[in-house]
N, C-alpha and C positions, 0 to 999 in steps of 0.2 A: 375178666369177671363179667358175669351176666348182669341183667338189669336189676336195679334195686327193687326189693320186694315190699318196702314200707316207705311211707312219707318221711319218716325220720332218717332212713338211709339215703333218700334223695337229698334231703337237707344237708346231711353230712357230706355227701358226694360233691354237691355244688357249693358248699360253704355259705349257705344262706344266712346262718346264724352269726356270721362274722359281721354282717352289716345290718340285719334286721333282728329285733329283739324276739327271738324264737328260742324255745326250750330254755328260758331264763338266761339267755346270753347277755342281756343288758346292752347289746349293741344299738347304736342310734345313727349310724351313717345312712341307713335307708329308712323309709317310712315304717311306722307301726303297722303290723299286719293283723293283729288281733282286731276283730270286728271289721275286716276289710270289705265284707259283703255289704256294708252300709254305703260304701263308695263304689264298688265294682261288682258286676255279676261274673259268672263263670267264664263267659267269652272274653270279657275285659281282662280277667286275671290271666287267661292263656296268652292274650296279646301282650300284656305287660311283661310276662316272663320271656316270651319269644322275641319281642321287639321293644325292649325297655326304654328306648328313647322316643318312641312314638308319642307318649304322653308322660310328662314328668310330674310327679307329685309336688304340690306346692311346698316350697322351702328346701327342696333338694335340687342338686345339679344333674345335668345330663352326663352321660358317659361314666357313671359310677358303677353301674351294673353291667356285667359282661354281655356282649351282644350275641354270643355264640352258644347260648344255652340250648337252642334248637338242635345244634350239632352235638352237644354234650350229653343229651338225654334222649331216651326213647319215649314214644308216645305214652306207654304205660306209666313211665315215671312222671311225665307231665301231669297225667290224670291223677296219680297218687298225690302229687303236690297240690294241685287245684282242690281236690277233695279235702285235704288237710286244712288248707287256707279257708275254705268255705265253712268248715266246722269250728274254726277258732272263735271263741266267745269274745265279745267286745270287752275291753278292759273295765274293771270295776272302778268307776271314778270316785267311789266313796272311800277308797283306801288311801 
C-alpha cells in the first residue's frame, strides 16, 4: 500500500487512538493531544513522534510509545499527523 493520504488514515495505520484520546477513542494510556500546541510547537511534535523517549510527558512512563515510527511512516504522513495535531482544539473545560 502507498502512503496514507489523510491524517485519520495515519492515525489508523499507527494505532495512535489506542493510547491517545483521538477520534473519541477515550484512550488514556498516552497524554491528551487536544490543545497540544499549548505545550509543544511543530518541531517538538515531530521530535516527540520520532523520538518518543526524548522527553516524557508528566505522569506517563517511558517506552510506551513505539520508537520506530520514523521507520513506519513517510515524511508526508508525519506532516499530515503534525498538521492534524496542531489543528486540534483545546478541550472545553466547561463540559
